[in-house]
N, C-alpha and C positions, 0 to 999 in steps of 0.2 A: 836531326839534332837529338841528343839524349835528353830525357826528361829531368835527370838529376846530375849535378856535378858534385863529386866528393872532393873537398879541399883538405889536403893534409900538410900542415906546416911541419917542417922537420929541422931539427938541429942535432947532428950526430957527432959526438966527440969522444965516444968510448965504446968498448965492446958491449957494454950493457945497453947503450942506446941502440946499437945495431940489432941486438936481440929484441928489444922493444919494437923497433920498426918492422922487423920481420913478422912479429905476432900481429901488429896493427894491420899491416897490409894483407896478411893472410885472412884476418877477420873481415876485411872489406871484400876481398875476392870471394869469400864464402857466402855473400848475400844471395838470398833467394830472388830478390828483385834484381833484374839484370839490365834495365834500360838506364845505365849511368856511365859516365866517364870519370876518370880519376886525375886530378891535378895535384901533383906533389911539389911543394915549394921548399927547396933546400936553402935554408937561411945561412949560406956561406959556411957550411959545416967543414971542420978540419978533416973529416973522413968522407970518402967517396960513397955516396948512397946509390949510385946508378946500378952497380952489380946487384944490390939487394932488391931494387925495384924490378930488374929483369928476371930475378930468380923466382918471383911470385907467380905461380900459375893461376890463370883465370881472372886476372885483374883487368877489367874492361878499359880499353882505350886510355892507357896510362901515359900521361905527359909529365915530364920532369922539368921544372923551371929552377934555375939556380940564381939566387941573389948575388950580385957582385960584392955587396957588403952585408954585414950582419945587421938586420933591420928589426929583429924582435918578433915575437909570435903574432902580435896584432897586425903589424904592417905586412908580415908574410902572408897572413890570411887575406889581406887586402890585395896583394899581388895575385893570389889564387882567384879571388872573386873577379878581378878584371879580366882573367883569362877564361872564365867559364862559358860554356855554350848552353847549358841546361837552364830551364826556367826555375828550378829549385836547387838549393845548395845545402849539402850536408857536410858538416865539419867533423873531422876526426883527428885529434892530436896524435903525435907519433908514438905516444906511450899508452894510449887508451885502446879499448877493444869494443867491438860490436858483436851482438848476438846475430845469428843468421837472418832472422826476420825483422831486423831493425828498420831497414829502409821500406820494406813491404808494408809494415804496420803503420809507419808514418805517412806514406803515400795514401793509404786507405783512409787514415784519419783526416788528412787535408782534403781529400775528395769528398768526405762526408761533411766537411766544414768549409765550404767555398769562400766564406767571408774572412777566414783566418789567414794571417800572413806567415804564421810560424807554428810548429808543433815541437814539443820537447817531451822526452820519455823519462821514466825513472832510471836511476843509475845505481849500480852496485859498486861500492868503494872497496878496493882490494889493495894488497901490497903490504909491505912490512910496517907501515904506519897508518893502516886503515882506521885504527881506533881513534885517531886524532880528529876525525871528521864524522860527527854524528848528526844527521839531519833526518827528521821524520817526514818522508815524502808523502805519507798518507794524508797529510793535512792540506796538500795543495789542491785548490779548486780545479774543476774541469776547465774553467776559463779565468785564470787569475788576472786581476786588474793591476793597473799601475800602482794604485794605493796598496794592494796586497803585497806586491813585490817590495815596495819601499818599506813596508812595515815588517817584512820577514827576511829580506835579504835574497841572495842569489840561489834560489832553490833549484835552478837548472844544474848546479854543481859544476858542470863542464860544458864547453861548446860542443863536445862530441855527442851530446844528447839532443842536439837541435837539427831540425830540417826547416829551412826558411826560404821564402820567395826571394829570388835574385833581385826583383824590383824593390822589395822592402829594404834590402841592404843598400841598394843604390839611393833610395829615398832618404836614408838617414846619414848618407855620406860615408858609409863603411865603418870599420872599427876605428875608434879614437886611440891612436898610438901614443898619446901623451900619458896614458895610464901606465903604472908599473904592473898592475893587474886590474881587474874590474872592467877592462875594456869590453868584455862580453856582456857583463851585467848592464853596463851603460847602453850597449846596443839593444838589448832586450827591452829596456825601459823606453828607449826612443821608438822602437817598433810599437810598443803598447800605447804610445801617445797617438798612433795613427790607425792601428788596426787590432783586431782580437788575436790573442795567442791561445793555443789549445794545449792542455796537459794530457799526455797519454800515460795512464798509470800502470805501465808495464816496464819491468827492468830489462831494457834492451841494449844498454851500454854499460861498460865497466870502466871506472875511473881509477887509474893506478896512482897510489899515493906513495911517494918515495922522496929521498933527500934532494933530488935534482928538480923537483917541481918548481915552476916559476913562482908559484904562490908563496914560496918561502923566501923571496927577496922582494919585499913590498915596501914602497914609500907610501905610508898610510896618510901622511899629511897631504901629499900631492893628490892622492886619489880621493880623499875626503873633500878637498876643495872642488874638484871636477864634478863629483856626484852631487854635492850641495848646489852647485850652479845649475845642474840639470833639473833637480827637483824644484828649485826656485823658479826656473823658466816655466815649468808645468804649473806650479802653484799660482802664478800670476794670471793664468787664463782658465783656471779650474772653477767650477761652480762654487758658490759661497759655502755650502755645507761641506764640500770636500776640502776646501781651503782650511776650514776650521779643524778638520780631522788631521790634516797634514802638518799643522803648526807644531805639534810636539816632535814630529820627526825632524823638521827643519831645525828646531831648537837643539835637539840632541846632536845633530850633525855639527852645528856651530860650536856647541860646548865641547864636542870631541876634539876640536882643534887644539885646545889647551893641553889635553893629554898627548896628542900626537906631536906637539912641539917638543915635548920631553922625550917621548918614545916614538920617534918618527919611523924607524925602520924595524921590520920584523924579519927575523931569520929563523931557520929551522933549529 
């Protein structure tokens, strides 16, 4: 069995998407760590991605799964998770890139932190709209807590920065596809409720910011309600001191619903 399974959700509807996918799979094939398989989940793309997958040299044990219907990025990742054979899962979206040492450094980090369920690296944002996302990753602690993430937001930036235990994903019930986005942030918070997460302060992944990103079609009211319910469930069982610290965040989430009722959807 491979140690790692790389899960790549794909939706290919244009020549640009095909170009992105070739670059993504090429960056996976170039990994210095070789004990992995690749599960590519085609989310009912209008274009055939099989020739692209076959054209990539050095892609270990690549399997292509095609959804019969378009399920979205969260549920497509779940399809991939259900098919993995490795004990660890690394996600790579079809328009993101990895540096060659990405998997190697993350495996070394998890080996050095056996109690951790997940590691995420720093990310370089690139593309025609990279200036729209400015996050200071230098402030991320080595082991960020649930409270830190709730207070600062999704500093993982993209699921492509993450390597996580398969068991940890099964324990949280996989990604919650009810979200329009934030399904990955929801998953990281749920993992943090159960086990430590480690931050690897090295830019080993590249996040492509462009007009077709899913993040530009967001139902903010829906996602606010789901995240607030998750924080509330954690708050009810948290120590008294932590509950007091979380109260302002809960209040802000609840007050945000008034704004989101008026401006519910965000577009590019």
